[in-house]
KOLSEBA-985247 format. One line per field, with one value per residue (C-alpha): residue in one letter; x, y, z. Coordinates in steps of 0.1 Angstrom, whole numbers. Example, Ala and Ser with C-alpha at 12.3 -4.5 7.8 and 13.67 -1.06 7.14 Angstrom:
<sites>
type: c(A, S) .
xx: c(123, 137) .
yy: c(-45, -11) .
zz: c(78, 71) .
</sites>
This chain:
<sites>
type: c(M, R, R, R, G, R, G, S, A, R, C, A, P, R, L, S, R, R, R, R, R, P, R, M, R, T, T, T, R, R, R, R, W, R, R, T, G, T, R, S, A, A, R, A, G, C, S, P, E, C, P, R, R, W, A, P, P, R, S, P, A, G, S, I, S, P, S, T, P, V, E, P, P, P, R, R, S, A, S, S, R, Q, K, I, S, R, R, V, T, E, E, V, S, L, D, P, L, M, N, R, T, G, N, V, W, H, V, F, I, E, G, E, L, H, D, M, L, Y, G, Y, R, F, D, G, T, F, A, P, H, C, G, H, Y, L, D, I, S, N, V, V, V, D, P, Y, A, K, A, V, I, S, R, G, E, Y, G, V, P, A, R, G, N, N, C, W, P, Q, M, A, G, M, I, P, L, P, Y, S, T, F, D, W, E, G, D, L, P, L, R, Y, P, Q, K, D, L, V, I, Y, E, M, H, L, R, G, F, T, K, H, D, S, S, N, V, E, H, P, G, T, F, I, G, A, V, S, K, L, D, Y, L, K, E, L, G, V, N, C, I, E, L, M, P, C, H, E, F, N, E, L, E, Y, S, T, S, S, S, K, M, N, F, W, G, Y, S, T, I, N, F, F, S, P, M, T, R, Y, T, S, G, G, I, K, N, C, G, R, D, A, I, N, E, F, K, T, F, V, R, E, A, H, K, R, G, I, E, M, I, L, D, V, V, F, N, H, T, A, E, G, N, E, N, G, P, I, L, S, F, R, G, V, D, N, T, T, Y, Y, M, L, A, P, K, G, E, F, Y, N, Y, S, G, C, G, N, T, F, N, C, N, H, P, V, V, R, Q, F, I, V, D, C, L, R, Y, W, V, M, E, M, H, V, D, G, F, R, F, D, L, A, S, I, M, T, R, G, S, S, L, W, D, P, V, N, V, Y, G, A, P, I, E, G, D, M, I, T, T, G, T, P, L, V, T, P, P, L, I, D, M, I, S, N, D, P, I, L, G, G, V, K, L, I, A, E, A, W, D, A, G, G, L, Y, Q, V, G, Q, F, P, H, W, N, V, W, S, E, W, N, G, K, Y, R, D, I, V, R, Q, F, I, K, G, T, D, G, F, A, G, G, F, A, E, C, L, C, G, S, P, H, L, Y, Q, A, G, G, R, K, P, W, H, S, I, N, F, V, C, A, H, D, G, F, T, L, G, D, L, V, T, Y, N, N, K, Y, N, L, P, N, G, E, N, N, R, D, G, E, N, H, N, L, S, W, N, C, G, E, E, G, E, F, A, R, L, S, V, K, R, L, R, K, R, Q, M, R, N, F, F, V, C, L, M, V, S, Q, G, V, P, M, F, Y, M, G, D, E, Y, G, H, T, K, G, G, N, N, N, T, Y, C, H, D, S, Y, V, N, Y, F, R, W, D, K, K, E, Q, Y, S, D, L, H, R, F, C, C, L, M, T, K, F, R, K, E, C, E, G, L, G, L, E, D, F, P, T, A, E, R, L, Q, W, H, G, H, Q, P, G, K, P, D, W, S, E, N, S, R, F, V, A, F, S, M, K, D, E, R, Q, G, E, I, Y, V, A, F, N, T, S, H, L, P, A, V, V, E, L, P, E, R, A, G, R, R, W, E, P, V, V, D, T, G, K, P, A, P, Y, D, F, L, T, D, D, L, P, D, R, A, L, T, I, H, Q, F, S, H, F, L, N, S, N, L, Y, P, M, L, S, Y, S, S, V, I, L, V, L, R, P, D, V) .
xx: c(-42, -14, -14, 0, -9, -18, -46, -60, -92, -108, -135, -169, -171, -199, -231, -227, -235, -224, -244, -232, -237, -246, -229, -231, -203, -202, -177, -174, -140, -146, -162, -194, -227, -257, -283, -324, -336, -324, -315, -348, -357, -339, -364, -370, -369, -345, -336, -307, -289, -292, -264, -278, -263, -272, -269, -272, -312, -309, -277, -282, -255, -243, -230, -216, -185, -161, -134, -114, -76, -72, -48, -54, -34, -48, -56, -54, -62, -89, -62, -50, -83, -81, -105, -92, -92, -107, -126, -161, -190, -217, -219, -255, -262, -286, -322, -333, -366, -363, -334, -337, -359, -357, -321, -313, -300, -303, -302, -320, -297, -307, -287, -254, -244, -220, -190, -198, -181, -192, -182, -193, -183, -194, -196, -195, -170, -133, -127, -108, -107, -144, -141, -155, -136, -162, -142, -155, -123, -121, -141, -151, -156, -193, -195, -220, -204, -203, -167, -138, -119, -82, -51, -55, -20, -8, 18, 24, 19, -2, 12, 35, 42, 12, -1, -33, -47, -84, -108, -144, -175, -190, -225, -248, -265, -304, -292, -262, -250, -234, -244, -242, -252, -277, -253, -266, -255, -239, -249, -226, -232, -204, -196, -185, -162, -125, -113, -82, -69, -61, -44, -59, -32, -4, -20, -7, 16, 47, 62, 62, 23, 25, -15, -20, -32, -10, -20, -60, -88, -93, -57, -73, -101, -72, -60, -94, -86, -56, -77, -104, -78, -65, -100, -108, -143, -146, -120, -115, -101, -84, -93, -106, -123, -112, -78, -48, -12, 4, -7, 33, 51, 50, 72, 92, 90, 69, 32, 5, 1, -23, -51, -65, -68, -102, -115, -150, -167, -187, -161, -140, -107, -99, -62, -67, -86, -72, -89, -84, -101, -115, -152, -156, -147, -176, -151, -136, -176, -178, -143, -148, -182, -168, -142, -176, -189, -164, -154, -193, -190, -161, -180, -158, -181, -163, -162, -147, -129, -141, -126, -154, -132, -114, -103, -79, -87, -65, -64, -59, -32, -49, -63, -95, -110, -149, -164, -145, -155, -194, -197, -166, -184, -209, -186, -160, -157, -140, -135, -145, -112, -118, -94, -96, -102, -78, -91, -81, -44, -48, -55, -92, -120, -153, -187, -199, -231, -242, -279, -264, -232, -246, -272, -242, -228, -260, -266, -232, -232, -263, -253, -217, -243, -268, -252, -221, -230, -205, -214, -205, -177, -149, -148, -114, -112, -148, -148, -150, -186, -197, -181, -204, -210, -197, -229, -244, -278, -304, -330, -304, -301, -325, -354, -364, -346, -331, -328, -295, -278, -240, -224, -196, -180, -162, -176, -184, -223, -238, -264, -244, -272, -248, -245, -283, -287, -269, -276, -317, -316, -333, -304, -274, -289, -283, -247, -214, -206, -170, -155, -121, -130, -105, -94, -61, -75, -74, -109, -105, -141, -130, -157, -178, -185, -223, -236, -274, -261, -249, -216, -183, -154, -118, -105, -73, -75, -70, -45, -22, -27, -23, 14, 23, 12, 25, 62, 62, 50, 38, 3, -15, -30, -64, -66, -50, -83, -106, -95, -100, -134, -143, -137, -165, -153, -160, -189, -210, -222, -234, -255, -230, -217, -184, -187, -189, -150, -129, -98, -63, -27, -16, -29, -18, -8, 21, 47, 37, 37, 69, 84, 67, 92, 122, 124, 121, 127, 108, 129, 113, 136, 130, 93, 117, 106, 136, 119, 95, 65, 46, 42, 69, 52, 49, 50, 70, 101, 130, 135, 166, 188, 174, 171, 165, 204, 197, 210, 195, 178, 161, 149, 134, 116, 101, 85, 70, 58, 41, 24, 15, -1, -21, -32, -44, -64, -81, -93, -103, -141, -149, -138, -106, -86, -48, -34, -24, 11, 14, 2, 40, 59, 60, 83, 87, 119, 105, 92, 58, 42, 48, 17, 39, 59, 48, 72, 79, 83, 41, 35, 24, 56, 40, 74, 83, 48, 64, 96, 80, 54, 54, 40, 16, 3, -2, -20, -44, -50, -55, -83, -97, -95, -113, -143, -144, -150, -184, -172, -147, -174, -199, -231, -224, -201, -187, -197, -183, -213, -189, -154, -128, -97, -68, -32, -5, -26, -66, -88, -64, -56, -29, -42, -13, 13, 39, 16, 30, 7, -29, -49, -85, -107, -140, -168, -175, -204, -182, -150, -163, -137, -109, -75, -58, -24, -3, 34, 47, 76, 111, 113, 95, 63, 46, 14, -13, -48, -78, -90, -120, -130, -129, -113, -77, -61, -47, -24, -31, -12, 23, 39, 68, 76, 91, 65, 50, 45, 34, 0, -7, -36, -53, -29, 2, 21, 40, 13, 6, 45, 47, 19, 32, 67, 42, 23, 46, 31, -3, -7, 0, -26, 2, 20, 56, 55, 84, 92, 71, 48, 9, -9, -39, -52, -85, -107, -109, -121, -98, -96) .
yy: c(-53, -24, 4, 33, 73, 90, 100, 132, 142, 137, 159, 162, 182, 206, 203, 226, 222, 241, 245, 227, 230, 201, 196, 164, 153, 121, 106, 82, 63, 65, 98, 91, 106, 107, 125, 128, 147, 184, 192, 203, 170, 147, 131, 125, 88, 63, 35, 10, 41, 67, 78, 86, 103, 112, 150, 161, 181, 218, 208, 209, 185, 162, 168, 143, 147, 129, 102, 105, 98, 132, 136, 166, 166, 145, 176, 215, 238, 269, 292, 269, 259, 267, 253, 221, 215, 177, 156, 166, 150, 164, 180, 189, 209, 193, 210, 206, 207, 177, 157, 152, 132, 134, 140, 115, 134, 114, 120, 98, 93, 79, 70, 48, 37, 13, 33, 59, 69, 95, 115, 143, 176, 195, 236, 249, 257, 243, 251, 218, 235, 232, 197, 207, 198, 211, 219, 223, 217, 182, 156, 125, 92, 83, 58, 39, 34, -5, 0, 26, 33, 48, 29, -10, -25, -35, -12, 8, 46, 63, 92, 114, 88, 97, 70, 90, 97, 107, 81, 73, 56, 29, 39, 11, -8, -21, -57, -82, -108, -130, -166, -179, -215, -222, -209, -209, -198, -235, -222, -246, -242, -227, -253, -277, -248, -249, -212, -204, -168, -161, -127, -130, -117, -134, -169, -171, -142, -164, -177, -213, -214, -218, -199, -180, -151, -148, -128, -123, -138, -161, -172, -182, -203, -227, -233, -240, -277, -275, -261, -288, -309, -291, -300, -262, -251, -217, -189, -156, -131, -107, -73, -75, -36, -11, 4, 22, -4, 26, 52, 47, 53, 97, 91, 55, 25, 5, -10, -10, -48, -62, -33, -24, 12, 14, 39, 22, -2, -17, -18, -49, -46, -42, -46, -82, -94, -99, -77, -45, -18, -28, -28, 2, -23, -45, -76, -73, -75, -109, -118, -115, -136, -162, -166, -172, -194, -218, -217, -228, -258, -269, -271, -239, -207, -172, -146, -111, -91, -57, -29, -3, 15, 36, 49, 55, 94, 93, 125, 160, 154, 126, 135, 139, 109, 101, 107, 133, 153, 144, 153, 144, 154, 130, 102, 109, 115, 148, 173, 208, 221, 195, 166, 133, 110, 84, 47, 28, 39, 46, 83, 85, 67, 61, 72, 42, 46, 77, 70, 76, 60, 21, 25, 30, 1, -24, -13, -18, -56, -63, -58, -84, -108, -104, -98, -114, -146, -139, -159, -137, -109, -104, -69, -51, -40, -45, -26, 8, -3, -3, 35, 64, 87, 117, 138, 117, 121, 97, 117, 114, 75, 66, 85, 97, 112, 90, 108, 112, 106, 117, 100, 114, 110, 76, 62, 22, 15, -13, -15, -1, 6, -4, -35, -41, -31, -60, -88, -81, -77, -104, -107, -105, -119, -151, -145, -158, -123, -120, -95, -85, -75, -47, -18, 5, 29, 7, -10, -46, -69, -106, -123, -87, -80, -68, -104, -110, -146, -141, -127, -147, -132, -138, -153, -132, -149, -183, -177, -160, -190, -215, -201, -199, -233, -253, -236, -248, -219, -226, -216, -220, -256, -245, -217, -242, -266, -238, -232, -269, -267, -234, -210, -214, -188, -162, -173, -192, -167, -148, -174, -182, -215, -229, -219, -179, -186, -182, -202, -192, -191, -173, -149, -123, -98, -114, -141, -171, -205, -212, -179, -184, -215, -201, -159, -150, -114, -97, -86, -58, -34, -42, -21, 13, 24, 13, -20, 0, -14, -47, -63, -65, -90, -124, -153, -170, -193, -204, -236, -230, -213, -178, -180, -202, -215, -239, -277, -305, -314, -275, -277, -314, -294, -271, -295, -306, -275, -267, -300, -292, -263, -274, -307, -284, -261, -293, -310, -275, -269, -236, -227, -236, -208, -207, -185, -190, -212, -221, -256, -258, -236, -204, -184, -140, -144, -129, -99, -101, -68, -73, -51, -35, -61, -71, -100, -135, -126, -128, -150, -185, -203, -236, -246, -251, -268, -294, -296, -296, -321, -337, -309, -303, -341, -337, -309, -323, -358, -335, -312, -346, -361, -336, -336, -376, -370, -354, -350, -323, -299, -298, -278, -269, -268, -304, -319, -344, -370, -373, -355, -366, -351, -368, -365, -389, -413, -411, -390, -372, -337, -317, -281, -270, -239, -256, -286, -288, -315, -317, -351, -357, -382, -377, -401, -396, -409, -418, -427, -442, -426, -407, -397, -362, -354, -323, -328, -296, -302, -308, -341, -373, -390, -424, -424, -441, -443, -448, -485, -496, -535, -553, -522, -514, -482, -477, -447, -424, -391, -385, -355, -370, -390, -386, -383, -404, -420, -385, -400, -434, -440, -469, -472, -469, -498, -507, -492, -524, -533, -493, -501, -540, -518, -498, -529, -537, -502, -510, -542, -529, -494, -473, -450, -429, -394, -375, -342, -308, -338, -343, -377, -391, -424, -442, -467, -502, -536, -553, -586) .
zz: c(76, 71, 97, 89, 97, 125, 149, 145, 164, 197, 194, 175, 143, 133, 120, 91, 55, 22, -12, -45, -79, -100, -132, -154, -173, -198, -222, -248, -249, -290, -282, -295, -280, -289, -271, -276, -251, -237, -204, -192, -202, -178, -158, -121, -120, -125, -149, -147, -172, -147, -125, -87, -62, -26, -11, 25, 29, 15, -3, -44, -46, -73, -111, -134, -156, -176, -176, -206, -202, -185, -157, -136, -101, -76, -49, -53, -33, -31, -43, -69, -87, -128, -154, -166, -205, -207, -236, -225, -250, -228, -195, -181, -147, -128, -120, -82, -92, -122, -109, -69, -54, -16, -11, -40, -72, -110, -145, -170, -199, -236, -265, -268, -237, -243, -244, -222, -192, -161, -129, -112, -108, -74, -71, -36, -8, -5, 31, 47, 82, 82, 64, 31, 0, -25, -60, -95, -112, -94, -118, -92, -91, -81, -48, -67, -96, -109, -129, -120, -157, -154, -158, -178, -167, -134, -118, -150, -145, -169, -193, -173, -155, -137, -109, -102, -135, -138, -132, -139, -138, -163, -173, -161, -190, -182, -191, -186, -207, -185, -182, -145, -156, -129, -106, -66, -33, -20, 17, 33, 74, 88, 111, 83, 62, 58, 49, 29, 29, -5, -25, -58, -74, -53, -61, -100, -106, -100, -131, -120, -119, -154, -162, -194, -169, -144, -114, -126, -117, -149, -139, -101, -123, -135, -101, -85, -89, -64, -33, -40, -33, -7, 10, 10, 3, 12, 0, 19, -9, 2, -13, -50, -49, -70, -54, -65, -65, -70, -44, -28, -57, -54, -27, -31, -51, -27, -43, -25, -27, -6, -12, 21, 6, -15, -41, -46, -32, -60, -85, -91, -90, -131, -132, -115, -147, -181, -199, -177, -191, -219, -227, -201, -170, -182, -192, -156, -140, -157, -151, -113, -117, -140, -110, -87, -107, -116, -76, -67, -94, -75, -42, -29, -10, -21, 9, 2, 26, 26, 40, 51, 78, 58, 15, -3, 3, 35, 57, 48, 25, 4, -31, -37, -54, -45, -13, -1, -30, -25, 7, 30, 66, 61, 47, 72, 111, 118, 142, 146, 126, 98, 111, 102, 129, 125, 141, 113, 114, 78, 81, 79, 94, 77, 91, 90, 116, 96, 82, 46, 48, 64, 36, 10, 32, 29, -8, -14, 3, -14, -49, -44, -25, -54, -89, -80, -64, -29, -4, 24, 38, 65, 78, 82, 112, 120, 153, 135, 125, 163, 166, 169, 139, 131, 135, 158, 174, 190, 163, 135, 143, 160, 147, 185, 215, 241, 275, 287, 252, 254, 228, 209, 179, 180, 211, 210, 203, 226, 194, 163, 139, 111, 126, 132, 99, 83, 106, 100, 62, 49, 19, 40, 70, 56, 44, 63, 85, 96, 121, 124, 159, 165, 153, 152, 178, 204, 208, 212, 208, 204, 222, 228, 193, 190, 168, 164, 167, 128, 130, 136, 144, 137, 172, 178, 213, 200, 176, 209, 232, 204, 194, 227, 243, 211, 214, 250, 273, 306, 315, 289, 293, 303, 279, 250, 261, 258, 222, 214, 225, 200, 231, 250, 275, 249, 228, 249, 278, 246, 229, 199, 190, 186, 148, 156, 161, 131, 144, 128, 137, 109, 82, 59, 84, 108, 105, 79, 97, 78, 93, 130, 136, 120, 133, 167, 154, 126, 101, 78, 67, 31, 39, 42, 75, 94, 112, 130, 111, 118, 152, 177, 199, 171, 201, 176, 184, 161, 176, 183, 156, 140, 101, 69, 72, 104, 117, 102, 139, 139, 107, 113, 151, 125, 101, 133, 146, 114, 116, 153, 143, 117, 138, 161, 135, 126, 153, 171, 178, 152, 116, 104, 83, 69, 50, 15, 14, 50, 31, 22, 44, 28, 37, 36, 49, 80, 74, 88, 74, 35, 23, -1, -20, -55, -56, -50, -10, -15, -44, -39, -52, -70, -76, -38, -34, -50, -34, 1, -10, 24, 48, 19, 15, 52, 50, 26, 46, 79, 59, 47, 81, 98, 73, 76, 120, 132, 162, 150, 136, 162, 162, 197, 225, 234, 267, 294, 273, 243, 252, 283, 293, 300, 312, 312, 323, 313, 331, 347, 330, 348, 344, 365, 357, 346, 320, 286, 277, 266, 255, 251, 234, 217, 204, 168, 153, 121, 135, 167, 189, 184, 210, 205, 224, 224, 241, 242, 264, 256, 270, 254, 271, 270, 271, 289, 265, 277, 282, 260, 259, 228, 209, 203, 194, 161, 154, 124, 131, 146, 139, 156, 124, 91, 57, 48, 82, 100, 85, 80, 50, 43, 7, 22, 16, 46, 67, 85, 94, 105, 134, 140, 152, 178, 189, 223, 233, 216, 235, 267, 260, 256, 230, 230, 222, 212, 225, 208, 189, 185, 178, 168, 176, 162, 180, 159, 169, 186, 160) .
</sites>
């Protein structure tokens, strides 16, 4: 994810609380409100129509307010509070005797609710130096709101050029009209997944997509068949929770395109839908459900990228939108003088292991599984979820004191309560859980993330080792072999399996696959930060010349390298994941941090897919080949019974420091046996193949050959002639390899 902001605090915050008086405000978009009871008749119970809110002990908190298109400033100081004139249909002050059960505040609403919006106002102390931001003039969004209404059109400010207009939640109805058409979870074994990281808007926004509603969930539905053809059976969807794409617009022309700045975790992004805020956001919910349902029909699971490490409210200079105005000291990690810990690099840190916050996160995840039918989650900067919370004490977390407990805010925990809670939840324990096992505060847990045998990890070490070996760096032959086996050095000792490793070479954050072989340096000046942002240590190689304009020989080598990376992904044990557009060599011009560009840089180029159809064809065939080979998606780590390592000669692997050749043969229940070799030297090689009595090796993949001969399919017109051209090698059990190339051969009967 995009990193920004500065760290702020190093010590634990105070435990003080401030009283707050609740007010409830409601409004209708057509200014209709019928109420059949009086304020004193509000019930101390819940129904689908009752907004509810947690408040800390001895703090009569919670009030509900409106949401018509009223646009107060995003933040005001204690000295500048002033009464705001709003179009409010009804405001109800919550009575602690009638509207509170334990620490949950609630209100029962009767009447015409279909066009009803709501928000909260909290009366109390506004003292940022103590961590309190209670301001009666602010109407804040319910963290549990199922849809958030503000602006209706993506990238267009509200009236008065306001980029932060008033927001409010949709009153939930006790029924749903959506037809799931019998949809059920696909529940693929994780070892069988091929994951496609996708940005929802970027996938169809380019004109060449030719869809009716570009950049929306409905627009993406019309392209799901393409993903099925590509061999993808799981989408990892970049953030689709409600966020503000215009959050940078007050100071620059940049957009928050990626969406790693959540406003509300229950609400789908309304401006990713064709209907926008119509029907109080219910159409947005149904459009997301349609996307999931149609993906499931095509055999594609849906994993959401969730950002429970920080929110859009930023540091002390950020807006008061929701969590900060409800209870800042509970939802964020704070220091004694109200400063925000910044383990996220984005200004604040979500207080994940606080009892209230972790229950909120579990409630949210369960909602997306049970109500929205998603199949799992990828947790951005998941290491933050293992850090000790503000107000940490063993009684608060475990219910009993622990001798010698001296945990301070932000300390990594061996058994984080939140991870424990998610892992053992009867609903969440059965879905895909993927951790980005590091954070911006320096905590790196790849191979060591607390897992309960259910958590997988983005394997950043796989990415780094594979990049270096494929580009010909000495000293990585042994590490590369570990990666091909599913990284047992990381996962086997802890009881995990190869499929707990999510293997990737490129992702949204960093170079695309095309740029990885085109640029040695990053070119991030368009981001407006003088090229200071983005990763400097990219482990890329431009193949001899910098930039897209290069000699033909350089371009050919780049194509070979892209194919080599893709072969590596598909023959490695574990779960392969590749980024949207890498299947045709999408370029971002060397920009490795395109978080702020709503443009062709981040759009999937459907016209380029046709232009570079040779690479696209190769990727489709490689994903298909992986699925046809039982041995390339094993349940457990391969052993010597079925896997044998080779060098230039069979059974003699070279693990020396200067080795640039790795090969293996794998017994396969469907193919019989396959032979895979990588030559990352600048010199060609002739390799000797393992002897198999009564059988001969037949080439299938050779990245050193031009398309379509890089993958020999059965229906290739001159396939037999192509193989015959190598018969003098194959008859001698040999095969020639170009420099920087990879091959796959399959054992066939010798007839």
